[in-house]
Structures are given as structure tokens and as C-alpha cells.
VEXDREN-2710 file (C-alpha; in Angstrom, 1 decimal):
% VEXDREN-2710
k/r/px/py/pz
1/MET/4.4/105.5/-185.9
2/GLN/2.6/102.3/-185.3
3/SER/5.5/99.9/-184.9
4/CYS/9.2/99.9/-184.2
5/ILE/12.0/97.4/-184.3
6/VAL/14.8/97.8/-181.6
7/VAL/18.0/96.0/-182.3
8/GLY/19.8/95.2/-179.1
9/ALA/18.4/94.1/-175.7
10/GLY/20.9/96.0/-173.6
11/LEU/19.8/98.8/-171.3
12/SER/19.3/101.4/-174.1
13/GLY/17.3/99.1/-176.2
14/LEU/15.1/97.8/-173.4
15/VAL/14.4/101.3/-172.1
16/ALA/13.6/102.6/-175.5
17/ALA/11.3/99.6/-176.2
18/ARG/9.4/100.0/-172.9
19/THR/8.9/103.7/-173.4
20/LEU/7.6/103.2/-176.9
21/ARG/5.4/100.2/-175.8
22/ASP/3.9/102.2/-173.0
23/ALA/2.9/104.9/-175.5
24/GLY/1.0/102.3/-177.6
25/VAL/3.7/101.5/-180.2
26/ARG/4.0/97.8/-181.2
27/VAL/7.7/97.0/-180.5
28/THR/9.9/94.0/-181.3
29/VAL/13.3/93.7/-179.8
30/LEU/16.0/91.7/-181.6
31/GLU/18.9/90.4/-179.6
32/ARG/21.7/88.3/-181.0
33/GLU/22.7/86.8/-177.6
34/GLU/20.6/84.1/-175.9
35/LYS/19.8/86.4/-173.0
36/VAL/19.0/90.1/-172.4
37/GLY/21.3/92.6/-170.8
38/GLY/24.2/93.3/-173.0
39/ARG/27.1/94.4/-170.8
40/MET/24.8/94.0/-167.7
41/ARG/25.9/90.3/-167.8
42/THR/25.5/87.8/-165.0
43/ASP/26.5/84.2/-165.7
44/THR/26.8/81.0/-163.5
45/VAL/29.8/78.7/-163.7
46/ARG/29.8/75.5/-161.6
47/GLY/27.7/77.1/-158.9
48/GLY/29.6/80.4/-158.9
49/VAL/27.6/83.5/-159.9
50/PHE/29.6/86.2/-161.8
51/ASP/28.9/89.8/-162.8
52/HIS/31.5/89.9/-165.5
53/GLY/30.4/93.0/-167.5
54/ALA/29.2/96.1/-165.7
55/GLN/30.1/95.8/-162.0
56/PHE/27.9/98.5/-160.5
57/PHE/26.3/101.9/-161.4
58/THR/26.0/105.3/-159.9
59/VAL/23.3/108.0/-160.0
60/ARG/24.1/111.6/-161.1
61/SER/20.9/113.0/-162.5
62/ASP/17.4/113.5/-161.0
63/ARG/15.8/111.7/-163.9
64/PHE/17.9/108.6/-163.6
65/GLU/17.4/108.7/-159.8
66/GLU/13.7/108.4/-160.4
67/ILE/14.2/105.4/-162.6
68/VAL/16.5/103.7/-160.1
69/ARG/13.9/104.2/-157.4
70/THR/11.5/102.1/-159.5
71/TRP/14.2/99.3/-159.8
72/ILE/14.7/99.4/-156.0
73/SER/11.0/99.2/-155.4
74/ALA/10.7/96.3/-157.8
75/GLY/13.5/94.5/-155.8
76/VAL/15.9/94.2/-158.7
77/ALA/18.5/96.8/-157.5
78/GLU/20.0/97.9/-154.2
79/GLU/22.9/99.9/-152.9
80/TRP/26.1/97.9/-152.7
81/THR/28.7/100.2/-151.2
82/ARG/29.8/103.8/-150.9
83/GLY/33.4/103.2/-151.8
84/PHE/35.9/100.4/-152.7
85/ALA/39.2/99.2/-151.5
86/ASP/42.3/100.5/-153.0
87/PRO/45.2/98.3/-154.2
88/ASN/46.5/98.2/-150.6
89/GLY/43.2/96.9/-149.2
90/LYS/42.1/100.1/-147.6
91/HIS/38.4/100.7/-147.9
92/ASN/37.9/104.3/-149.1
93/GLU/34.4/105.5/-148.0
94/ASP/33.5/108.5/-150.1
95/GLY/29.7/108.8/-149.5
96/HIS/28.6/108.1/-153.1
97/PRO/26.3/105.1/-153.4
98/ARG/27.2/102.4/-155.9
99/TYR/24.3/100.2/-156.8
100/ARG/24.1/96.6/-158.0
101/GLY/21.5/94.2/-159.3
102/THR/20.1/92.1/-156.4
103/ARG/20.6/88.8/-158.3
104/GLY/23.4/90.2/-160.4
105/MET/23.3/93.0/-163.0
106/THR/21.3/91.0/-165.5
107/ALA/18.4/91.1/-163.0
108/ILE/17.7/94.8/-163.9
109/ALA/17.7/94.0/-167.7
110/GLU/15.4/91.0/-167.1
111/HIS/13.0/93.3/-165.2
112/LEU/12.9/95.8/-168.0
113/ALA/12.3/93.0/-170.5
114/VAL/9.1/91.7/-168.8
115/ASP/6.1/91.9/-171.1
116/LEU/8.2/93.0/-174.1
117/ASP/8.4/91.1/-177.3
118/VAL/12.1/90.2/-177.1
119/ARG/13.5/87.7/-179.6
120/THR/16.9/86.4/-178.3
121/GLY/19.3/84.5/-180.5
122/ALA/18.2/86.8/-183.3
123/GLU/21.3/88.2/-185.0
124/VAL/20.5/90.7/-187.7
125/SER/21.5/89.5/-191.1
126/GLY/19.5/91.9/-193.3
127/LEU/18.3/95.5/-193.2
128/ARG/16.1/97.0/-195.9
129/ARG/14.0/100.2/-196.1
130/ASP/11.6/102.0/-198.3
131/GLU/9.2/104.8/-197.7
132/ARG/6.7/102.5/-196.0
133/GLY/9.1/101.2/-193.3
134/TRP/11.9/98.9/-192.3
135/GLU/12.4/95.2/-193.0
136/VAL/14.8/93.4/-190.7
137/VAL/15.9/89.8/-191.1
138/ALA/17.1/88.2/-187.9
139/GLY/17.3/84.7/-186.6
140/GLY/15.7/83.3/-189.8
141/SER/12.6/85.5/-189.5
142/THR/11.6/88.7/-191.2
143/HIS/10.3/91.6/-189.2
144/GLN/8.6/94.8/-190.5
145/ALA/8.1/98.1/-188.7
146/SER/7.7/101.8/-189.4
147/ALA/10.8/102.9/-187.3
148/LEU/14.1/101.4/-186.4
149/VAL/16.3/101.8/-183.3
150/LEU/19.9/100.6/-183.5
151/THR/21.8/100.3/-180.1
152/PRO/24.8/97.9/-180.7
153/PRO/28.2/99.6/-180.5
154/SER/28.9/98.1/-184.0
155/ALA/25.7/99.7/-185.5
156/LEU/27.6/101.5/-188.3
157/THR/29.1/98.2/-189.4
158/LEU/25.6/96.7/-189.5
159/VAL/24.5/99.7/-191.7
160/ASP/27.4/99.4/-194.1
161/GLU/27.1/95.6/-194.4
162/ASN/23.6/96.1/-195.7
163/GLY/24.4/98.9/-198.1
164/LEU/22.4/101.6/-196.4
165/SER/23.2/105.2/-197.0
166/LEU/23.4/107.8/-194.3
167/PRO/23.6/111.6/-194.3
168/ARG/27.2/112.8/-194.2
169/ASP/26.9/114.4/-190.7
170/ALA/25.4/111.2/-189.2
171/ARG/28.1/109.0/-190.7
172/SER/30.8/111.4/-189.5
173/ASP/29.3/111.3/-185.9
174/LEU/29.1/107.5/-186.0
175/GLU/32.6/107.2/-187.3
176/GLY/33.8/109.2/-184.3
177/ILE/32.5/106.6/-181.8
178/ALA/35.0/104.2/-180.4
179/TYR/35.3/101.7/-177.6
180/ASP/38.1/100.2/-175.4
181/PRO/38.0/96.5/-175.0
182/CYS/38.1/94.6/-171.7
183/ILE/39.0/91.0/-171.0
184/ALA/37.2/89.5/-168.1
185/VAL/38.3/86.3/-166.3
186/MET/35.9/84.5/-164.1
187/VAL/37.7/82.5/-161.4
188/LEU/36.5/79.8/-159.1
189/PRO/39.2/79.7/-156.4
190/ASP/39.8/76.6/-154.3
191/GLY/39.7/78.8/-151.2
192/THR/37.8/82.0/-150.3
193/GLY/40.1/84.4/-152.0
194/ALA/41.4/87.6/-150.4
195/VAL/39.4/90.5/-151.9
196/PRO/38.7/92.9/-149.1
197/GLU/35.4/94.4/-148.1
198/PRO/33.1/95.4/-149.7
199/GLY/34.2/92.9/-152.4
200/GLY/35.7/95.2/-155.0
201/VAL/39.2/96.6/-155.6
202/GLN/39.6/99.5/-158.0
203/ILE/43.2/99.1/-159.2
204/GLY/42.8/101.1/-162.4
205/GLY/46.1/99.9/-164.0
206/GLU/47.6/97.6/-166.6
207/PRO/47.2/94.8/-166.8
208/LEU/45.0/94.6/-163.7
209/PHE/42.2/97.1/-163.7
210/TRP/39.5/95.7/-161.3
211/ILE/38.8/92.6/-159.2
212/ALA/35.6/91.7/-157.4
213/ASP/34.5/88.9/-155.1
214/ASN/30.9/88.1/-156.1
215/ARG/30.2/86.4/-152.8
216/ARG/31.1/89.4/-150.8
217/LYS/29.1/91.5/-153.3
218/GLY/26.1/89.4/-152.3
219/ILE/25.2/87.6/-155.6
220/SER/27.0/84.3/-155.3
221/GLU/26.9/81.7/-152.5
222/ALA/30.2/80.1/-153.7
223/PRO/33.5/82.0/-153.9
224/ALA/33.5/83.6/-157.4
225/LEU/36.0/86.2/-158.5
226/THR/35.8/88.6/-161.5
227/ILE/39.0/90.0/-162.9
228/HIS/39.0/92.8/-165.4
229/ALA/42.1/93.7/-167.4
230/GLY/43.0/97.2/-168.4
231/PRO/42.1/98.5/-171.9
232/GLU/45.6/98.5/-173.3
233/TRP/46.4/95.0/-172.1
234/SER/43.0/93.8/-173.3
235/ARG/43.6/95.2/-176.7
236/GLU/47.0/93.5/-176.9
237/HIS/45.6/90.1/-175.8
238/LEU/42.1/90.3/-177.3
239/HIS/42.8/87.4/-179.7
240/GLY/45.2/85.5/-177.4
241/ASP/44.4/82.0/-176.2
242/ASP/42.4/81.6/-173.1
243/GLU/45.0/79.6/-171.2
244/THR/47.7/82.3/-171.6
245/VAL/45.3/85.1/-170.8
246/SER/44.1/83.4/-167.6
247/ARG/47.7/82.5/-166.5
248/LEU/49.0/86.0/-167.0
249/LEU/46.1/87.7/-165.2
250/LEU/46.0/85.2/-162.3
251/GLU/49.7/85.9/-161.8
252/GLU/48.9/89.6/-161.5
253/ALA/46.0/89.0/-159.2
254/LYS/47.6/86.3/-157.0
255/ASP/47.4/88.5/-153.8
256/TYR/43.6/88.5/-154.2
257/VAL/42.9/85.1/-155.6
258/GLY/44.9/82.9/-153.2
259/THR/47.0/79.9/-153.9
260/GLY/44.8/77.7/-156.0
261/VAL/42.2/77.9/-158.7
262/GLU/39.6/75.3/-159.7
263/VAL/38.2/76.9/-162.9
264/THR/38.7/80.0/-165.0
265/VAL/36.5/81.2/-167.9
266/VAL/37.6/84.0/-170.2
267/TYR/35.1/86.5/-171.7
268/ARG/36.2/89.2/-174.2
269/TRP/34.2/92.5/-174.2
270/GLU/35.3/94.0/-177.5
271/TYR/33.1/97.0/-176.9
272/SER/33.5/97.7/-173.2
273/GLN/33.9/101.4/-172.5
274/PRO/33.2/104.2/-175.0
275/VAL/36.3/106.4/-175.5
276/GLY/35.0/108.3/-178.6
277/THR/31.6/109.6/-177.9
278/HIS/28.7/111.7/-179.3
279/ASP/27.7/114.8/-177.4
280/GLU/23.9/114.3/-177.9
281/ARG/21.8/111.4/-176.5
282/PHE/21.2/109.9/-179.9
283/ILE/21.8/110.3/-183.6
284/TYR/18.6/110.8/-185.6
285/VAL/18.2/110.1/-189.3
286/GLU/14.9/111.4/-190.5
287/GLY/12.7/109.2/-192.6
288/PRO/10.7/108.1/-194.1
289/PRO/11.3/105.7/-192.4
290/PRO/13.0/107.1/-189.3
291/LEU/16.2/105.6/-188.0
292/ILE/17.8/106.4/-184.6
293/PHE/21.1/105.3/-182.9
294/CYS/21.5/105.3/-179.2
295/GLY/23.6/103.7/-176.4
296/ASP/26.2/104.5/-173.7
297/ALA/28.4/106.4/-176.2
298/TYR/25.7/109.0/-176.7
299/GLY/25.5/111.9/-174.3
300/GLY/27.1/110.2/-171.4
301/PRO/28.7/106.8/-170.6
302/LYS/28.1/103.9/-168.2
303/VAL/24.7/102.6/-167.1
304/GLU/23.1/106.0/-166.5
305/GLY/24.2/107.2/-170.0
306/ALA/22.8/104.1/-171.6
307/VAL/19.4/104.4/-169.9
308/LEU/19.0/108.1/-170.6
309/SER/20.0/107.7/-174.2
310/GLY/17.4/105.0/-174.8
311/LEU/14.8/107.1/-173.1
312/ALA/15.7/110.2/-175.2
313/ALA/15.7/108.2/-178.4
314/ALA/12.2/106.9/-177.8
315/GLU/10.9/110.3/-176.8
316/ARG/12.2/111.8/-180.0
317/LEU/10.5/109.1/-182.1
318/LEU/7.2/109.7/-180.2
319/GLN/7.5/113.5/-180.6
320/ASP/8.0/113.2/-184.4
321/ALA/5.1/110.8/-184.6
322/GLY/2.9/113.1/-182.6
323/GLY/2.7/110.6/-179.7
END
């Protein structure tokens, strides 16, 4: 395997790309958004800095712990807290570290993307294959490679839209993958807000699931609050208008937001948390040419699952190529 195209510059895609690149494979990463990170998303709104996708991550395996240590050494990740406040404002210390990006969660993805050939704003519009390799059309350009890694949650839709056939077992496994949505509202309060230390409250309900103070979290100089709605409420209001969504969630979060709001911005994560998952770290379709699917719905959820899935996918490609 001399070359590989990775679709998606979230954690799985970036980890897979770096692993392949470090083994001498020529890699191109195609990302439809204008920035890397996927759900590791940090945005700035009128001076407020918001993590509005993934809020933090934990470490459960030795292998991921080794990777996180490199992030900490590089200055892009650090421990945030060992417990959050409950809905009553009580900080529940449980001894388990939660980590964050030092400049927001996107900082970790940006670190992984350094020195990679990442093409942002490159939404895939065509997939073709023959025995020699893959041809991918994205962002008005055509890319060719001997292997393909697909990381988007909507990867099966991409395959079907381009008329690609899959083995029956692979298709069945992919059809079993499903995600809950999450509506995020970014809030610039006209005061400081009332989210207790350490800057996050795990509510876990409907419609209010989570609220964070990004200033207390340490990534924003200005007051900046992130509200996450629960999955059922998010599904019900996924296509509702922004004004109604903001108004309803602000009413639910009024005890944390305060009396006044300057600005709200609504972001809809259609694929937020995997609820239908695949037991293995990836789904591999033998070539020629090879195709592999990976992400946080494969072998384990959340940030750790995404990283280990991308790593395992790359290692499988290298193994089959004799790398």
C-alpha cells in the first residue's frame, strides 16, 4: 500500500492518517468542514470561546493513556477536573480525571493534523474503485489512492449514494450503527452566569442534559456558556427554528444562565453519541482495493474509542500491506 485517502478529519481520521504517514504511506485527508476536529469542536463567538461538541474525555486503557501523555507533553491537553457538580450545585469529587484541550478541544485535533495533508472544505461527491485503487472526488478535485478509510458517521450513506457494493455482513454491521442527536446552544450571558465549579454540571435529563461555563473551564476569557439538550428533546427539535430552540433551553437553564443574554448560537449535532455500535474497532472490506470503516461507534464510544478505532484501522491496513 503506497497511498491512502482518509475521509473525515475527526480524531479517528487524524489518528489513522498519522499512523499511516509515520509508516511511510502517502496520505490525503478530506474534510468537508472548514476546520479539523469533527465533534472536538471549539468556536469563537464575539470574544467568547466555546467547546460545543465533546466537552472532555477520560482514560480507561493503557494504550490511550500513553497517547494522552504525548498530548499533555505537547501542551495541547491537560486535566480539567475529577468530578462535576450535580443539578443541586454540589461538586462530586470521584477521583477520576477528566481532560480537556488547553485551548479548547479542537486544539488536540489541530495538533494531530500538523504536517498532514489535510484538505478542508472538501466534501466528497464521488467514490469510484477498480482493482488498481480508489478515486475520490471532493471539493472540485480528484484524488487517487490504493486504500480508503471512511470515518464519518454517515459513511454508509456515502457508499450507497455512489453505488458501491459491500459484502452482506459488512452492510449488516454498518446498518446496525446509529447515533443520538444533540442540540448545542452557545450563550453569551450579560453577566457571569451561575454554573458552579469546576464549570460543568451533569444534569443528564430532558430537555437539559449538560451545561458548562467555558470561562471556568479555562478556555474563554469572556463568560461563555454551552448548553446541551438531551437526545430525545434534540431529536424532537432537530429541525426547529433557532429562536424557539434557544428560548426553550434558556428557560430550562435559567438558574445557571442568569437574568440576561446577549447572544445565542444554535448548533445541531445530528450524529452526537453512538447508540447502535459495532463490537470491533473497525469494519474491513478486503480489496483490491481495501476499504475500512472506523470511528467512535466501533469497539468503544467517546474520545478514547475514536482514537483507538483509528489506530486499529491503520494498523490493519499496514498489516495487510506487509508494513
